[in-house]
C-alpha positions as CSV (number, residue, x, y, z in Angstrom):
1,M,0.0,0.0,0.0
2,T,1.1,3.6,-0.7
3,F,-0.5,6.4,1.2
4,D,-1.1,9.2,-1.2
5,L,-0.4,12.7,0.1
6,S,-1.2,14.6,-3.1
7,K,-4.5,15.9,-1.7
8,E,-2.9,17.3,1.3
9,S,-0.9,19.9,-0.7
10,S,-3.8,20.5,-3.2
11,P,-7.0,20.5,-1.3
12,A,-10.2,20.4,-3.3
13,Q,-11.6,23.8,-4.2
14,H,-15.2,24.2,-3.3
15,P,-17.3,27.0,-4.8
16,P,-18.3,29.6,-2.3
17,G,-21.5,28.7,-0.5
18,P,-23.5,31.9,-0.8
19,S,-23.5,31.7,-4.7
20,R,-25.1,28.2,-4.8
21,R,-28.7,27.9,-5.6
22,L,-31.4,25.2,-4.9
23,A,-30.3,23.5,-8.1
24,N,-27.4,22.1,-6.1
25,V,-29.8,20.4,-3.7
26,A,-32.7,18.8,-5.6
27,D,-32.1,19.5,-9.3
28,A,-34.6,22.4,-9.2
29,S,-34.3,25.5,-11.3
30,P,-32.3,28.4,-9.8
31,V,-35.4,30.4,-8.8
32,P,-36.1,32.1,-5.4
33,L,-36.0,29.7,-2.5
34,I,-39.4,30.0,-0.8
35,P,-42.0,29.9,-3.6
36,S,-40.4,26.9,-5.3
37,I,-40.3,24.5,-2.5
38,T,-43.6,25.0,-0.6
39,K,-45.3,22.1,-2.3
40,L,-42.4,19.6,-2.5
41,G,-43.2,16.1,-1.2
42,D,-40.1,16.0,1.0
43,P,-39.5,18.1,4.1
44,V,-37.5,21.2,3.2
45,F,-36.3,23.8,5.7
46,A,-33.7,26.5,5.9
47,I,-31.5,27.5,8.9
48,N,-28.9,30.1,9.3
49,T,-25.3,29.3,10.2
50,S,-26.2,29.4,14.0
51,G,-28.9,26.8,13.6
52,V,-31.9,29.1,13.8
53,L,-34.9,28.0,11.7
54,R,-35.8,30.6,9.1
55,Y,-38.2,28.5,6.9
56,A,-40.0,25.1,6.9
57,N,-42.3,24.0,4.1
58,D,-45.7,22.3,4.8
59,R,-44.3,18.8,4.4
60,A,-41.6,19.5,7.0
61,T,-44.1,20.6,9.6
62,E,-46.3,17.6,8.8
63,V,-43.5,15.0,9.0
64,L,-41.9,16.5,12.1
65,G,-45.1,17.6,13.9
66,W,-43.7,21.1,14.4
67,D,-45.8,24.2,15.0
68,S,-44.5,26.3,12.1
69,V,-45.4,29.6,13.9
70,A,-43.7,28.6,17.2
71,V,-40.5,27.1,15.8
72,I,-39.6,29.8,13.2
73,G,-36.8,31.9,14.8
74,E,-35.9,29.2,17.2
75,S,-32.7,27.0,17.2
76,V,-33.3,23.5,15.7
77,L,-30.3,22.1,17.5
78,P,-32.2,21.1,20.7
79,L,-34.5,19.0,18.4
80,V,-31.6,16.9,17.2
81,H,-30.9,13.6,19.0
82,P,-28.0,14.1,21.5
83,D,-26.0,11.3,19.9
84,D,-26.2,13.1,16.5
85,L,-25.6,16.6,17.7
86,N,-21.8,16.6,17.2
87,L,-22.2,15.4,13.6
88,V,-24.8,18.1,12.8
89,A,-22.7,20.8,14.5
90,A,-19.5,19.8,12.6
91,S,-21.4,19.7,9.3
92,M,-22.8,23.2,9.9
93,E,-19.4,24.6,10.8
94,T,-17.9,23.5,7.4
95,A,-21.0,24.1,5.3
96,T,-19.5,27.2,3.5
97,G,-16.6,25.1,2.3
98,K,-18.7,22.4,0.5
99,S,-20.6,22.6,-2.8
100,Y,-23.2,20.5,-1.2
101,G,-23.4,18.3,1.8
102,Q,-23.0,14.5,1.8
103,L,-25.9,12.4,2.9
104,L,-26.4,12.6,6.7
105,R,-28.6,10.2,8.7
106,I,-29.9,11.7,12.0
107,R,-32.8,11.6,14.4
108,A,-35.0,14.6,15.1
109,R,-37.6,15.0,17.8
110,H,-41.2,14.9,16.7
111,G,-43.7,17.3,18.1
112,R,-45.2,14.3,20.1
113,G,-41.8,13.7,21.7
114,T,-40.8,10.6,19.6
115,W,-37.8,10.4,17.3
116,V,-38.0,10.6,13.5
117,N,-35.3,9.1,11.3
118,L,-34.2,11.5,8.6
119,E,-31.8,11.5,5.7
120,L,-30.5,15.0,5.0
121,R,-28.7,16.7,2.1
122,S,-27.9,20.4,2.3
123,A,-26.4,23.4,0.4
124,M,-25.6,27.0,1.1
125,Q,-27.8,29.7,-0.5
126,K,-28.2,33.4,-0.2
127,S,-31.9,34.0,0.7
128,E,-33.3,36.6,-1.6
129,D,-36.3,37.1,0.7
130,S,-34.3,37.6,3.8
131,E,-34.2,41.2,5.0
132,D,-30.7,41.0,6.2
133,G,-29.4,38.9,3.3
134,E,-28.1,36.3,5.7
135,D,-26.5,33.0,4.4
136,L,-28.9,30.1,4.8
137,I,-28.3,26.3,4.8
138,V,-31.1,24.8,2.8
139,I,-31.8,21.2,3.8
140,V,-33.9,18.6,1.9
141,A,-34.9,15.8,4.2
142,R,-36.4,12.3,3.7
143,D,-38.4,10.5,6.4
144,T,-36.9,7.1,6.7
145,T,-38.6,6.1,10.0
146,D,-40.7,3.3,8.5
147,R,-37.8,2.0,6.5
148,H,-35.5,2.2,9.6
149,H,-38.0,0.1,11.5
150,L,-38.3,-2.4,8.7
151,D,-34.5,-2.7,8.3
152,F,-34.1,-3.0,12.1
153,D,-36.5,-5.9,12.1
154,Q,-35.2,-7.7,9.0
155,G,-31.5,-6.8,8.8
156,D,-28.4,-5.6,10.7
157,V,-27.2,-2.8,8.5
158,D,-28.7,0.1,10.3
159,M,-28.1,-1.6,13.7
160,L,-24.4,-1.9,12.9
161,R,-24.3,1.6,11.7
162,S,-25.9,2.9,14.9
163,V,-23.5,0.8,17.0
164,M,-20.5,2.1,15.1
165,N,-21.6,5.7,15.5
166,N,-22.3,5.4,19.2
167,M,-19.3,3.4,20.3
168,H,-16.7,5.3,22.4
169,G,-13.7,4.3,20.3
170,M,-12.8,6.0,17.0
171,V,-13.1,3.8,13.9
172,T,-11.9,4.9,10.4
173,L,-12.1,2.8,7.2
174,L,-9.3,3.5,4.7
175,S,-8.9,2.6,1.1
176,G,-5.9,0.6,-0.1
177,D,-4.0,3.8,-0.8
178,G,-4.7,5.2,2.7
179,H,-7.5,7.6,2.0
180,V,-10.5,8.0,4.3
181,R,-13.6,6.1,3.1
182,S,-15.7,6.6,6.3
183,V,-15.4,7.4,10.0
184,N,-17.7,6.7,12.9
185,G,-19.3,9.3,15.2
186,A,-16.6,9.1,17.8
187,V,-14.1,10.8,15.4
188,T,-16.4,13.8,15.3
189,R,-17.1,13.7,19.1
190,L,-13.4,13.4,20.1
191,L,-11.6,15.3,17.4
192,G,-14.3,17.6,16.0
193,H,-13.8,16.8,12.3
194,D,-16.7,16.9,9.8
195,P,-16.9,13.3,8.4
196,E,-17.9,14.7,5.0
197,L,-14.7,16.7,4.7
198,M,-12.6,13.7,5.8
199,R,-13.8,11.5,3.0
200,S,-11.2,10.9,0.3
201,E,-8.6,12.8,2.3
202,P,-5.2,11.1,3.1
203,F,-5.4,9.7,6.6
204,I,-1.8,10.6,7.4
205,S,-2.7,14.3,6.8
206,Y,-4.5,14.1,10.2
207,L,-1.3,12.9,11.9
208,H,1.3,15.1,13.4
209,S,4.0,15.7,10.8
210,D,6.7,14.1,13.0
211,D,4.7,10.9,13.3
212,R,3.9,10.3,9.6
213,D,7.0,8.5,8.4
214,R,7.2,6.2,11.3
215,F,3.5,5.4,11.0
216,L,3.8,4.6,7.2
217,D,6.8,2.4,7.8
218,Q,5.0,0.4,10.5
219,V,1.7,0.1,8.5
220,H,3.6,-1.2,5.4
221,A,5.1,-3.9,7.6
222,I,1.7,-5.3,8.7
223,P,1.0,-8.7,7.1
224,A,-2.3,-9.4,5.4
225,N,-5.1,-10.1,7.9
226,A,-3.0,-9.0,10.8
227,S,-3.0,-5.9,13.0
228,A,-0.5,-3.7,14.8
229,D,-0.7,-1.1,17.6
230,F,0.7,2.5,17.4
231,E,0.9,5.6,19.4
232,V,0.5,8.8,17.3
233,R,-0.7,12.3,17.6
234,L,-3.9,13.1,15.7
235,R,-4.9,16.6,14.8
236,S,-8.2,17.9,16.0
237,S,-10.4,20.4,14.2
238,D,-9.1,23.3,16.3
239,G,-5.5,22.6,15.1
240,G,-4.3,21.0,18.4
241,H,-3.0,17.4,18.7
242,H,-4.1,14.5,20.9
243,V,-1.9,11.5,21.8
244,C,-3.9,8.5,20.6
245,E,-3.5,4.7,20.7
246,L,-4.4,3.2,17.3
247,S,-4.8,-0.3,16.1
248,V,-4.5,-0.8,12.3
249,N,-5.9,-4.0,10.8
250,N,-4.7,-4.9,7.3
251,L,-7.7,-6.2,5.3
252,L,-6.4,-5.5,1.8
253,D,-7.1,-9.1,0.9
254,D,-10.7,-9.0,2.2
255,P,-13.0,-9.0,-0.8
256,V,-15.4,-6.5,0.9
257,V,-13.2,-4.1,2.8
258,K,-10.1,-4.1,0.5
259,G,-8.4,-1.6,2.8
260,Y,-7.5,-0.9,6.4
261,I,-9.5,-0.5,9.5
262,V,-8.1,2.0,12.0
263,S,-9.5,2.0,15.5
264,G,-8.3,4.0,18.5
265,R,-8.9,6.2,21.5
266,I,-7.4,9.3,23.0
267,A,-4.7,8.2,25.4
268,S,-5.0,11.0,28.0
269,A,-4.7,8.6,30.9
270,L,-1.6,7.1,29.4
271,V,-0.1,10.6,28.9
272,D,-0.9,11.6,32.5
273,A,0.7,8.3,33.8
274,R,3.8,8.9,31.7
275,E,4.1,12.4,32.9
276,R,3.7,11.3,36.5
277,V,6.4,8.6,36.0
278,D,8.7,11.1,34.4
279,F,8.2,13.5,37.2
280,L,8.8,10.8,39.9
281,A,11.9,9.7,38.2
282,L,13.5,13.1,38.9
283,H,11.6,14.3,42.0
284,D,11.1,13.3,45.6
285,N,7.6,11.8,45.9
286,R,7.1,13.2,49.4
287,T,8.2,16.8,49.1
288,G,8.1,17.5,45.3
289,L,11.7,18.7,45.4
290,L,14.2,17.2,43.0
291,N,15.7,13.9,44.0
292,R,19.3,12.9,43.7
293,D,19.0,12.0,40.0
294,G,17.1,15.2,39.2
295,F,19.5,17.3,41.1
296,M,22.5,15.8,39.3
297,Q,20.9,16.3,35.9
298,S,19.9,19.9,36.6
299,A,23.2,20.9,38.3
300,R,25.3,19.4,35.5
301,A,23.3,21.3,32.9
302,M,24.0,24.5,34.9
303,M,27.7,23.6,35.0
304,A,27.7,23.1,31.2
305,D,26.5,26.7,30.8
306,G,29.7,27.9,32.5
307,G,30.4,30.0,35.6
308,G,31.1,29.1,39.2
309,L,28.9,26.7,41.2
310,G,28.1,26.7,44.9
311,V,26.6,23.8,46.8
312,L,24.9,23.9,50.2
313,V,24.0,20.7,52.2
314,I,21.4,20.8,55.0
315,D,20.3,18.2,57.6
316,I,18.0,18.4,60.6
317,V,19.6,18.1,64.0
318,N,18.6,14.9,65.8
319,F,15.8,14.2,63.4
320,R,15.5,10.6,64.7
321,S,14.7,12.0,68.2
322,I,12.0,14.2,66.8
323,N,10.3,11.1,65.5
324,E,10.7,9.3,68.8
325,L,9.5,12.2,70.9
326,Y,6.6,13.4,68.8
327,G,5.9,10.5,66.4
328,E,6.4,10.0,62.7
329,P,3.5,12.3,61.6
330,V,5.3,15.2,63.3
331,G,8.6,14.1,61.8
332,D,6.9,14.2,58.3
333,A,5.6,17.7,59.1
334,V,9.1,18.9,59.9
335,I,10.4,17.4,56.6
336,F,7.6,19.2,54.7
337,A,8.2,22.5,56.5
338,V,12.0,22.4,55.7
339,A,11.3,21.5,52.0
340,E,8.7,24.3,51.7
341,R,11.0,26.9,53.3
342,I,14.0,25.9,51.1
343,E,11.7,26.0,48.0
344,N,10.5,29.5,49.0
345,V,14.0,31.0,49.1
346,R,13.9,33.3,46.2
347,W,17.3,33.3,44.5
348,T,18.5,33.5,40.9
349,D,19.6,30.1,39.3
350,L,18.7,28.1,42.4
351,I,18.3,24.3,42.4
352,T,16.8,22.6,45.4
353,A,16.6,18.8,46.2
354,R,16.0,16.2,48.9
355,F,18.4,13.3,48.7
356,G,16.4,11.3,51.3
357,G,15.7,11.2,55.0
358,D,16.5,14.6,56.4
359,E,19.2,15.4,53.8
360,F,18.6,18.4,51.6
361,V,21.0,20.0,48.9
362,V,20.9,23.3,47.2
363,A,23.0,24.4,44.2
364,V,23.4,28.0,42.9
365,R,25.3,29.6,40.0
366,S,27.8,32.0,41.4
367,S,30.9,33.9,40.3
368,N,32.4,34.0,43.8
369,A,32.2,32.3,47.2
370,A,30.5,35.3,48.7
371,T,27.2,34.5,47.0
372,I,27.0,31.0,48.4
373,E,27.8,32.3,51.9
374,M,25.0,34.9,51.6
375,L,22.6,32.1,50.6
376,H,24.0,30.0,53.4
377,E,23.1,32.6,56.0
378,R,19.7,33.2,54.6
379,V,18.9,29.4,54.7
380,R,20.1,29.2,58.3
381,R,17.9,32.1,59.2
382,E,14.7,31.1,57.5
383,V,14.6,27.3,57.5
384,G,15.3,26.2,61.0
385,Q,12.3,27.9,62.6
386,T,9.7,26.4,65.1
387,I,6.6,25.0,63.5
388,I,3.1,24.9,65.1
389,L,1.2,21.6,64.9
390,E,-2.2,21.2,66.6
391,D,-1.5,24.1,68.9
392,H,1.9,22.6,69.9
393,E,5.3,24.1,69.1
394,V,7.8,21.7,67.6
395,N,11.4,23.0,67.9
396,F,14.1,21.8,65.6
397,A,17.4,23.0,64.3
398,I,19.4,22.5,61.1
399,R,23.1,22.0,60.3
400,T,24.6,23.4,57.0
401,A,27.8,23.3,55.1
402,T,28.9,24.7,51.8
403,A,31.4,24.2,49.0
404,F,32.3,26.4,46.0
405,D,34.3,26.1,42.8
406,A,34.8,29.0,40.4
407,T,35.6,26.6,37.5
408,P,33.8,23.3,38.5
409,K,34.9,20.2,36.6
410,A,33.1,17.5,38.6
411,L,29.8,17.9,40.5
412,D,30.6,14.8,42.7
413,S,33.7,16.4,44.2
414,L,31.7,19.5,45.2
415,L,29.1,17.4,47.0
416,V,31.8,15.3,48.7
417,S,33.5,18.5,49.9
418,A,30.3,19.9,51.4
419,S,29.3,16.6,53.0
420,N,32.7,16.2,54.6
421,K,32.4,19.7,56.1
422,L,29.0,18.7,57.5
423,M,30.3,15.5,59.0
424,S,33.1,17.5,60.7
425,I,30.6,19.9,62.2
426,K,28.6,16.9,63.6
427,R,31.8,15.4,65.2
428,N,32.9,18.7,66.7
429,T,29.5,19.6,68.1
430,H,29.0,18.1,71.6
431,S,25.6,16.5,72.5
432,E,23.6,18.3,69.9
433,S,19.9,18.0,70.5
434,G,18.3,20.6,68.4
435,G,16.5,22.0,71.4
436,I,15.2,18.5,72.4
437,S,15.8,17.2,75.9
438,F,17.2,13.7,75.9
439,D,15.4,13.2,79.2
440,A,12.2,14.1,77.5
441,I,12.9,11.5,74.8
442,N,13.5,8.8,77.3
443,E,10.4,9.8,79.2
444,R,8.3,9.6,76.1
445,R,9.7,6.2,75.2
446,L,8.7,5.0,78.6
447,Q,5.2,6.4,78.2
448,L,4.8,4.7,74.8
449,D,5.8,1.4,76.3
450,Q,3.3,1.9,79.2
451,L,0.5,2.8,76.8
452,R,1.0,-0.4,74.8
453,A,0.8,-2.4,78.1
454,S,-2.3,-0.4,79.3
455,L,-4.4,-1.7,76.4
456,S,-3.8,-5.3,77.4
457,N,-4.2,-4.8,81.2
458,G,-7.4,-2.8,81.1
459,E,-6.1,0.6,82.1
460,I,-7.6,2.2,78.9
461,Q,-11.3,2.5,79.5
462,P,-14.1,5.0,78.9
463,F,-15.5,7.3,81.6
464,F,-19.0,8.7,80.9
465,Q,-20.0,12.4,81.1
466,P,-23.7,13.0,81.5
467,I,-25.8,15.1,79.1
468,V,-28.8,16.6,80.8
469,D,-32.0,18.4,80.0
470,V,-33.3,21.6,81.5
471,Q,-34.6,19.7,84.5
472,G,-31.2,18.1,85.2
473,T,-32.4,14.7,84.1
474,V,-29.8,12.6,82.3
475,T,-30.8,12.0,78.7
476,A,-27.5,10.7,77.4
477,V,-23.9,10.1,78.2
478,E,-20.7,10.5,76.2
479,A,-17.9,7.9,76.4
480,L,-14.6,9.7,76.9
481,V,-11.3,7.8,76.8
482,R,-9.3,7.7,80.1
483,W,-6.1,6.1,81.2
484,V,-6.3,4.8,84.7
485,H,-2.5,5.0,85.3
486,P,-1.2,3.2,88.3
487,V,1.2,6.0,89.2
488,R,0.0,9.2,87.5
489,G,-3.7,8.7,88.2
490,V,-6.5,9.2,85.7
491,L,-5.2,10.7,82.4
492,G,-7.4,12.4,79.9
493,V,-7.6,12.4,76.1
494,G,-5.0,15.1,75.8
495,E,-2.4,12.8,77.3
496,I,-3.6,9.6,75.5
497,L,-4.2,10.5,71.9
498,P,-0.8,12.1,71.0
499,L,0.9,9.1,72.4
500,A,-1.5,6.7,70.7
501,R,-0.9,8.4,67.3
502,M,2.9,8.1,67.8
503,A,2.7,4.5,68.7
504,G,0.2,3.6,65.9
505,L,-2.3,2.7,68.6
506,A,-5.0,5.3,68.0
507,E,-7.3,2.9,66.2
508,A,-6.8,0.3,69.0
509,V,-7.7,2.8,71.6
510,D,-10.8,3.8,69.8
511,D,-11.8,0.2,69.4
512,R,-11.4,-0.4,73.1
513,V,-13.5,2.6,74.0
514,L,-16.2,1.6,71.5
515,E,-16.3,-2.0,72.8
516,L,-16.7,-0.9,76.4
517,A,-19.3,1.8,75.5
518,L,-21.4,-0.8,73.8
519,Q,-21.2,-3.1,76.8
520,F,-22.3,-0.1,79.0
521,A,-25.2,0.7,76.7
522,H,-26.5,-2.9,77.3
523,R,-25.9,-2.5,81.0
524,L,-27.9,0.7,81.1
525,D,-30.7,-1.0,79.2
526,Q,-30.8,-3.9,81.6
527,A,-30.9,-1.5,84.6
528,G,-34.0,0.2,83.2
529,H,-32.2,3.2,81.7
530,G,-32.5,2.2,78.0
531,H,-33.8,5.7,77.2
532,I,-30.4,7.1,78.0
533,D,-28.3,7.4,74.7
534,V,-24.6,6.6,74.6
535,H,-22.4,8.9,72.5
536,V,-19.2,7.6,71.0
537,N,-16.6,9.5,69.0
538,V,-15.5,7.9,65.7
539,D,-12.4,8.8,63.8
540,P,-13.0,10.2,60.3
541,K,-10.6,7.6,58.8
542,V,-12.6,4.8,60.4
543,I,-16.0,6.1,59.2
544,A,-14.5,6.5,55.7
545,S,-13.8,2.7,55.6
546,P,-16.2,0.8,53.4
547,S,-16.7,-1.8,56.1
548,F,-17.5,0.6,59.0
549,G,-21.3,0.7,58.8
550,H,-21.6,-3.1,58.7
551,S,-18.9,-3.6,61.4
552,F,-20.5,-1.1,63.8
553,L,-24.0,-2.7,63.5
554,N,-22.5,-6.2,64.0
555,R,-20.6,-5.1,67.1
556,C,-23.8,-3.6,68.5
557,A,-25.5,-7.0,68.0
558,H,-22.6,-8.9,69.5
559,H,-22.7,-6.8,72.7
560,K,-26.5,-6.7,72.8
561,A,-26.5,-2.9,72.5
562,R,-29.6,-1.5,70.9
563,T,-28.7,0.5,67.8
564,E,-31.3,3.2,68.5
565,Q,-29.6,3.8,71.9
566,M,-26.2,4.7,70.2
567,V,-25.1,8.1,68.9
568,V,-22.0,8.4,66.7
569,E,-20.2,11.7,67.0
570,I,-18.0,13.0,64.2
571,T,-16.0,16.2,64.5
572,E,-17.3,19.0,62.1
573,T,-13.9,19.8,60.6
574,D,-13.7,16.1,59.5
575,L,-17.0,16.6,57.5
576,L,-15.9,19.6,55.4
577,A,-15.6,17.3,52.4
578,P,-17.1,13.9,53.4
579,S,-16.4,11.1,51.0
580,A,-19.2,9.1,49.3
581,I,-18.3,6.1,51.6
582,S,-18.5,8.3,54.7
583,L,-22.0,9.5,53.7
584,S,-23.1,6.0,52.9
585,N,-22.0,4.7,56.3
586,M,-23.8,7.6,58.0
587,N,-27.0,6.8,56.2
588,K,-26.6,3.1,56.9
589,L,-26.3,3.8,60.7
590,R,-29.3,6.1,60.6
591,R,-31.5,3.5,58.8
592,A,-30.6,1.1,61.6
593,G,-31.8,3.7,64.2
594,T,-28.4,4.9,65.3
595,H,-28.1,8.7,65.5
596,V,-25.3,10.7,63.9
597,S,-24.2,13.9,65.5
598,I,-21.7,16.6,64.6
599,D,-19.2,17.3,67.4
600,D,-17.5,20.7,68.1
601,F,-20.0,22.3,65.8
602,G,-19.4,25.9,64.7
603,T,-15.7,25.6,64.1
604,G,-15.7,24.6,60.5
605,Y,-16.2,26.7,57.4
606,S,-19.8,27.6,56.5
607,S,-21.1,25.6,59.5
608,L,-24.8,26.3,59.0
609,V,-24.6,25.3,55.4
610,H,-23.2,21.9,56.5
611,L,-26.1,21.5,58.9
612,L,-28.5,21.7,55.9
613,E,-26.6,19.3,53.7
614,L,-25.3,16.5,56.0
615,P,-27.3,13.4,57.0
616,V,-27.2,14.1,60.8
617,D,-29.6,14.0,63.7
618,G,-27.9,16.4,66.1
619,V,-25.1,18.9,66.8
620,K,-23.0,19.8,69.8
621,I,-22.1,23.4,70.1
622,D,-18.3,23.8,70.5
623,R,-17.3,24.7,74.1
624,R,-15.4,27.8,72.8
625,F,-18.7,29.4,71.8
626,V,-20.4,28.4,75.0
627,A,-17.5,30.1,76.9
628,G,-17.9,33.2,74.9
629,I,-21.7,33.6,75.2
630,D,-22.6,37.2,76.2
631,I,-18.9,38.0,76.2
632,D,-18.0,37.6,72.5
633,A,-20.7,39.0,70.1
634,A,-19.7,36.6,67.3
635,A,-19.9,33.6,69.6
636,T,-23.3,34.7,70.9
637,N,-24.7,35.3,67.4
638,L,-23.4,32.0,66.0
639,T,-24.8,30.1,69.1
640,T,-28.2,31.8,68.6
641,A,-28.2,30.8,64.9
642,I,-27.2,27.1,65.6
643,V,-29.9,26.7,68.2
644,G,-32.5,28.3,66.0
645,L,-31.6,26.3,62.9
646,S,-31.5,23.0,65.0
647,E,-35.0,23.7,66.2
648,S,-36.2,24.4,62.6
649,L,-34.6,21.2,61.4
650,R,-35.9,19.2,64.4
651,I,-32.5,17.9,65.4
652,T,-31.0,17.8,68.8
653,C,-28.7,20.5,70.0
654,V,-26.3,20.0,73.0
655,A,-24.2,22.8,74.5
656,E,-20.8,21.5,75.5
657,G,-18.5,22.9,78.2
658,V,-21.3,24.4,80.3
659,E,-19.4,25.4,83.5
660,Q,-21.4,28.3,84.9
661,P,-25.1,28.7,85.8
662,Y,-25.4,31.9,83.7
663,Q,-24.2,30.0,80.7
664,R,-26.9,27.3,81.2
665,D,-29.6,29.9,81.8
666,R,-28.6,32.0,78.8
667,L,-28.5,28.9,76.5
668,F,-32.0,28.0,77.8
669,E,-33.3,31.5,76.9
670,L,-31.9,31.0,73.4
671,G,-33.8,27.7,73.1
672,C,-31.2,25.1,73.9
673,Q,-32.6,22.0,75.6
674,A,-29.5,19.9,76.4
675,F,-26.3,20.6,78.3
676,Q,-23.0,18.9,79.0
677,G,-20.2,20.2,81.2
678,W,-18.5,20.4,84.6
679,L,-21.5,22.4,86.0
680,F,-23.3,19.1,86.1
681,S,-20.5,16.5,86.3
682,H,-17.1,15.5,85.1
683,A,-16.7,12.3,83.2
684,V,-17.0,9.5,85.8
685,P,-16.5,5.7,85.8
686,P,-19.6,3.6,84.7
687,D,-20.4,2.4,88.2
688,E,-20.3,5.9,89.7
689,L,-22.6,7.1,86.9
690,L,-25.2,4.5,87.6
691,T,-25.5,5.8,91.2
692,M,-26.0,9.3,90.0
693,L,-29.0,8.5,87.8
694,P,-31.6,9.7,87.0
695,N,-31.0,13.3,88.1
696,I,-27.9,15.4,88.5
697,T,-27.7,18.5,90.6
698,P,-25.4,21.2,89.2
699,T,-22.1,21.6,91.1
700,L,-22.3,24.9,92.9
701,S,-20.4,26.6,95.7
702,D,-22.0,26.4,99.2
703,D,-22.9,30.1,99.2
704,E,-24.5,30.0,95.7
705,P,-28.3,29.6,95.6
706,R,-29.6,26.4,94.1
707,P,-31.3,26.9,90.8
708,V,-34.9,25.9,90.4
709,P,-35.9,23.8,87.4
710,L,-36.0,25.9,84.3
711,R,-39.2,24.4,82.9
712,S,-42.0,22.6,84.5
């Protein structure tokens, strides 16, 4: 086969559209448009180049069921079947470049809402009766609906044509010399080309010029009745190119096809994957800085351009101890902070990289050693600063060393020189800790060991803090994790969770609390307090697990806890962008009778909007807003809005952190019906809680008058 490129350099010349008459459409005499076609037996209509209907004869309104008065002046494009719309749009865009249109088969909406099968042929004409002299596309149609139904019942031709036009992959049939014979609808949908203009054109004219010779060589090598796969760039109608995966099947010996079938798809996912692989090959996948290979490549290119080169190496003092003291998540945060700060150093011709662990390298073009020393001082000043994580300060320090060569010959020697200086600094610095106490590290190691042991010996357990109504009657309790330490006494969540995260035990702690909370819910029920709900906090990573909903309900059944007695609390900030799995689990729990509540409500972005959108049964007003009531206007206003919206949505609203009688009374005035806080009780062990039921008297000083019930 030889692909002919002659047409690419000498495109067919089409007479200008406006000068064409109706004679080009239906062999009619070149007379004015409207009078000559009114009585034709086939539907005839005219649209402008935007698709607005300017004329339709009587047969068109009869076949299509259109109201001729209503549709004149309206776009016909909404009446075209969505699967055919790209084909029609492409044909319209190229109408002025064709003497007359090729036969199109489309579906149009009938006035009754059904689809009519039409064969169309069109031509451009200047409408002599149009006031503005606009160019019109005159279309002669034929109703093939009955024939389509007959063919569909008795043969496969139209069915196969429909399948070809609606499949996602592009299919092109080529003649033996490589010219386009036909294309399916996907070619138009994906690349935008008008199939009429593609016919008889060389296929390789749609390939990127750099891909043509390679494509031809490979196609010529395909044996008869065999196929081969290619990756090429295909031109779209807007002049851009898309990377495509093509499969070419050699059917020259087939008595029917006598050519080639080219099928393919746009390989955007492949391109993205390759770009990602290329990026990762030269970049650190944790920080995004260059890795060793990327640094060496970039620095050598800089050396090739001439000039001096300075190298700065950086490491974090006692980084291993940071991980041991604070945990790996904090260690990762320190790495990210150092990487970001190095990257943000604005300097001409600067290359930044992470070689691994806590080792960073910077290279800069410089004509003298003074430049690298200035950069050195700036890095030392800006990079080794304290970072704030979850309201905690994490102190760390960095070590740095430099090397400079005005006429560098080997990059490796510069790196070795700087690294040796850094090692010398380490050896000559006594007991560097980067601001971290070794006693603190040892103490933290001991605490981690004790926490691991506490899970197995029963020291980790939930205490329960009551939630009361306006009468002081306990309506619910919240399970709060406590560590009953044999030496240090009862430790709260602030002592436990940071350690648990460092030791990788956070999920185990949560599981332990949930298990004991479910057991206590059954115990309450058995004691005649089944109306008291039990609140448990669930980590967002857990609720985002596909198995959480099923697992939670199974555990309720195992511990004989009634699902309708349980309330799952999720922190609001964790629900800013809930996943589909999280929402599915929340709905699954609610269908089983378990309530879902938002904890610490009011702290997130657009809190009230979330209350309208999320599948929840209640909210707990964050203690910071309760503390600020009547003190901070913003806190008071937001609390008022939360209470009001909760009442409107008929969901429960609990005020957390109620410590003073005036807070309780003011919240009640605003409409809040449930309270939790030290005014009523601290979190207490389960046995102690049972003795406190059913009512709890607020904890007041001896000289403070006892409040009467707020509502009878």
